[in-house]
C-alpha positions in Angstrom: -134.3 23.9 43.7 -134.0 24.9 47.3 -134.4 21.3 48.3 -131.3 20.4 46.4 -129.4 23.1 48.3 -130.6 21.9 51.6 -129.8 18.2 50.7 -126.3 19.2 49.5 -125.7 21.1 52.7 -126.9 18.2 54.8 -124.7 15.6 53.0 -121.7 17.8 53.3 -122.4 18.5 57.0 -122.5 14.7 57.6 -119.2 14.2 55.8 -117.5 17.0 57.7 -118.6 15.5 61.0 -117.9 12.0 60.0 -114.5 12.3 58.2 -113.2 15.7 59.4 -112.9 16.9 55.9 -113.2 20.5 54.8 -116.6 20.8 53.1 -115.1 22.3 50.0 -113.8 18.9 48.9 -117.4 17.8 48.4 -119.1 21.2 47.9 -117.0 22.6 45.1 -117.3 19.6 42.7 -121.0 19.3 43.6 -121.7 22.9 42.9 -119.8 22.7 39.6 -121.4 19.5 38.3 -124.8 19.4 40.0 -125.7 23.1 40.3 -123.7 24.2 37.2 -121.8 27.0 38.9 -118.4 28.0 37.4 -115.3 27.0 39.4 -114.7 30.5 40.8 -118.3 30.9 42.0 -118.4 27.4 43.5 -115.2 28.1 45.5 -116.4 31.5 46.6 -119.8 30.2 47.6 -118.2 27.2 49.4 -116.0 29.6 51.4 -118.9 31.8 52.3 -121.1 29.0 53.6 -118.4 27.4 55.7 -117.6 30.5 57.7 -119.9 30.0 60.6 -120.8 26.4 60.7 -117.5 24.7 59.5 -117.3 22.4 62.4 -118.8 24.0 65.5 -121.1 21.0 66.1 -118.3 18.5 65.5 -115.9 20.6 67.5 -118.1 20.3 70.6 -118.2 16.5 70.3 -114.5 16.0 69.6 -113.6 18.4 72.4 -115.7 16.5 74.9 -113.6 13.4 74.0 -110.3 15.4 74.5 -109.5 15.1 70.8 -108.8 18.7 70.1 -105.4 20.5 70.4 -106.5 24.1 70.8 -103.0 25.6 70.5 -102.3 23.8 67.2 -105.8 24.8 66.0 -105.4 28.5 66.9 -101.9 28.8 65.3 -103.1 27.0 62.2 -106.2 29.2 62.1 -104.0 32.3 61.8 -102.1 30.8 58.9 -105.4 29.6 57.4 -106.7 33.2 57.6 -103.7 34.7 55.9 -103.3 31.8 53.4 -107.0 32.0 52.4 -106.6 35.7 51.6 -103.5 35.2 49.4 -104.7 32.0 47.9 -107.9 33.7 46.8 -106.0 36.5 45.2 -104.1 33.9 43.1 -107.2 31.9 42.2 -109.1 35.0 41.0 -106.5 35.5 38.4 -106.8 32.1 36.9 -109.3 30.9 34.2 -112.1 28.7 35.5 -110.6 25.8 33.5 -107.1 26.1 35.1 -108.6 26.5 38.5 -110.7 23.4 38.1 -107.6 21.5 36.9 -105.6 22.6 39.9 -108.5 21.6 42.2 -108.7 18.1 40.6 -104.9 17.6 40.9 -105.1 18.6 44.6 -107.8 16.0 45.2 -105.8 13.3 43.4 -102.6 14.1 45.3 -104.5 14.2 48.6 -106.1 10.8 47.9 -102.7 9.3 47.0 -101.0 10.6 50.1 -103.8 9.3 52.4 -103.9 5.9 50.7 -100.2 5.2 51.6 -100.1 7.0 55.0 -99.0 4.9 58.0 -101.2 4.5 61.0 -101.0 7.9 62.9 -100.2 8.2 66.5 -102.8 9.4 69.0 -102.4 12.7 70.8 -101.8 10.7 74.1 -98.9 8.7 72.4 -97.3 12.0 71.2 -97.5 13.5 74.7 -95.6 10.5 76.2 -92.5 11.2 74.1 
Protein backbone atom coordinates (compact mmCIF):
# COMPACT_ATOMS: atom_id res chain seq x y z
CA UNK A 1 0.00 0.00 0.00
CA UNK A 2 2.87 2.40 0.76
CA UNK A 3 4.14 1.98 -2.79
CA UNK A 4 0.83 3.39 -4.08
CA UNK A 5 1.25 6.43 -1.79
CA UNK A 6 4.80 7.03 -3.02
CA UNK A 7 3.76 6.59 -6.67
CA UNK A 8 0.84 8.98 -6.24
CA UNK A 9 3.13 11.57 -4.64
CA UNK A 10 5.67 11.18 -7.43
CA UNK A 11 3.08 11.59 -10.19
CA UNK A 12 1.57 14.64 -8.51
CA UNK A 13 5.02 16.15 -7.95
CA UNK A 14 5.83 15.77 -11.64
CA UNK A 15 2.53 17.41 -12.62
CA UNK A 16 3.10 20.29 -10.18
CA UNK A 17 6.52 20.97 -11.67
CA UNK A 18 5.45 20.42 -15.26
CA UNK A 19 2.16 22.33 -15.35
CA UNK A 20 2.32 24.57 -12.29
CA UNK A 21 -0.92 23.14 -10.95
CA UNK A 22 -1.82 22.84 -7.33
CA UNK A 23 -1.40 19.22 -6.38
CA UNK A 24 -4.94 19.02 -5.02
CA UNK A 25 -6.37 19.02 -8.53
CA UNK A 26 -4.85 15.57 -8.98
CA UNK A 27 -4.46 14.44 -5.36
CA UNK A 28 -8.02 14.86 -4.17
CA UNK A 29 -9.72 12.84 -6.94
CA UNK A 30 -6.97 10.21 -6.73
CA UNK A 31 -7.38 9.84 -2.98
CA UNK A 32 -11.16 9.61 -3.29
CA UNK A 33 -11.23 7.07 -6.13
CA UNK A 34 -7.97 5.15 -5.74
CA UNK A 35 -7.44 5.23 -1.98
CA UNK A 36 -11.18 5.33 -1.12
CA UNK A 37 -10.91 8.28 1.28
CA UNK A 38 -13.97 10.45 1.78
CA UNK A 39 -13.91 13.95 0.24
CA UNK A 40 -13.19 15.77 3.50
CA UNK A 41 -10.30 13.47 4.41
CA UNK A 42 -8.87 13.66 0.89
CA UNK A 43 -8.93 17.46 0.93
CA UNK A 44 -7.47 17.69 4.44
CA UNK A 45 -4.73 15.17 3.61
CA UNK A 46 -3.95 17.00 0.36
CA UNK A 47 -3.56 20.30 2.21
CA UNK A 48 -1.34 18.70 4.85
CA UNK A 49 1.04 17.06 2.41
CA UNK A 50 1.41 20.18 0.29
CA UNK A 51 2.52 22.47 3.11
CA UNK A 52 6.30 22.03 2.87
CA UNK A 53 7.01 20.78 -0.64
CA UNK A 54 4.34 22.54 -2.70
CA UNK A 55 6.75 23.88 -5.16
CA UNK A 56 10.07 24.59 -3.53
CA UNK A 57 11.96 22.54 -6.11
CA UNK A 58 10.04 24.06 -9.00
CA UNK A 59 10.34 27.54 -7.47
CA UNK A 60 14.13 27.32 -7.55
CA UNK A 61 14.12 26.45 -11.26
CA UNK A 62 11.54 29.06 -12.26
CA UNK A 63 13.32 31.69 -10.18
CA UNK A 64 16.64 30.99 -11.90
CA UNK A 65 14.91 31.74 -15.21
CA UNK A 66 13.47 35.01 -13.86
CA UNK A 67 9.93 33.70 -14.09
CA UNK A 68 8.76 34.44 -10.55
CA UNK A 69 7.14 37.67 -9.37
CA UNK A 70 7.92 37.65 -5.65
CA UNK A 71 5.72 40.63 -4.75
CA UNK A 72 2.66 39.14 -6.43
CA UNK A 73 3.47 35.77 -4.85
CA UNK A 74 3.81 37.17 -1.33
CA UNK A 75 0.64 39.23 -1.53
CA UNK A 76 -1.34 36.31 -2.97
CA UNK A 77 0.14 34.00 -0.30
CA UNK A 78 -1.35 36.20 2.44
CA UNK A 79 -4.75 35.97 0.79
CA UNK A 80 -4.20 32.24 0.29
CA UNK A 81 -3.52 31.79 4.00
CA UNK A 82 -6.65 33.66 5.06
CA UNK A 83 -8.80 32.19 2.29
CA UNK A 84 -7.65 28.66 3.11
CA UNK A 85 -8.75 29.10 6.70
CA UNK A 86 -12.20 30.46 5.87
CA UNK A 87 -12.72 28.08 2.92
CA UNK A 88 -11.92 25.13 5.18
CA UNK A 89 -14.47 26.34 7.74
CA UNK A 90 -17.12 26.35 4.98
CA UNK A 91 -16.10 22.95 3.58
CA UNK A 92 -16.23 21.22 6.97
CA UNK A 93 -19.93 22.12 7.23
CA UNK A 94 -20.86 20.46 3.92
CA UNK A 95 -21.70 16.82 3.32
CA UNK A 96 -19.03 14.78 1.51
CA UNK A 97 -21.36 14.46 -1.48
CA UNK A 98 -21.94 18.22 -1.81
CA UNK A 99 -18.26 18.95 -1.32
CA UNK A 100 -17.34 16.44 -4.04
CA UNK A 101 -19.91 18.05 -6.37
CA UNK A 102 -18.53 21.54 -5.75
CA UNK A 103 -15.00 20.24 -6.38
CA UNK A 104 -16.07 18.65 -9.67
CA UNK A 105 -17.83 21.83 -10.80
CA UNK A 106 -14.72 23.82 -9.98
CA UNK A 107 -12.59 21.52 -12.13
CA UNK A 108 -15.05 21.73 -15.05
CA UNK A 109 -15.20 25.53 -14.85
CA UNK A 110 -11.40 25.78 -14.64
CA UNK A 111 -10.99 23.52 -17.67
CA UNK A 112 -13.52 25.55 -19.68
CA UNK A 113 -11.81 28.85 -18.83
CA UNK A 114 -8.37 27.51 -19.73
CA UNK A 115 -9.66 26.03 -22.98
CA UNK A 116 -10.79 29.42 -24.31
CA UNK A 117 -8.06 31.62 -22.78
CA UNK A 118 -6.07 33.80 -25.17
CA UNK A 119 -2.29 33.53 -25.30
CA UNK A 120 -0.95 35.24 -22.16
CA UNK A 121 1.64 37.99 -22.16
CA UNK A 122 5.03 37.30 -20.63
CA UNK A 123 6.23 39.21 -17.58
CA UNK A 124 8.72 41.08 -19.82
CA UNK A 125 5.87 42.23 -22.11
CA UNK A 126 3.87 43.47 -19.13
CA UNK A 127 6.82 45.45 -17.75
CA UNK A 128 7.25 47.30 -21.10
CA UNK A 129 3.77 48.83 -20.81
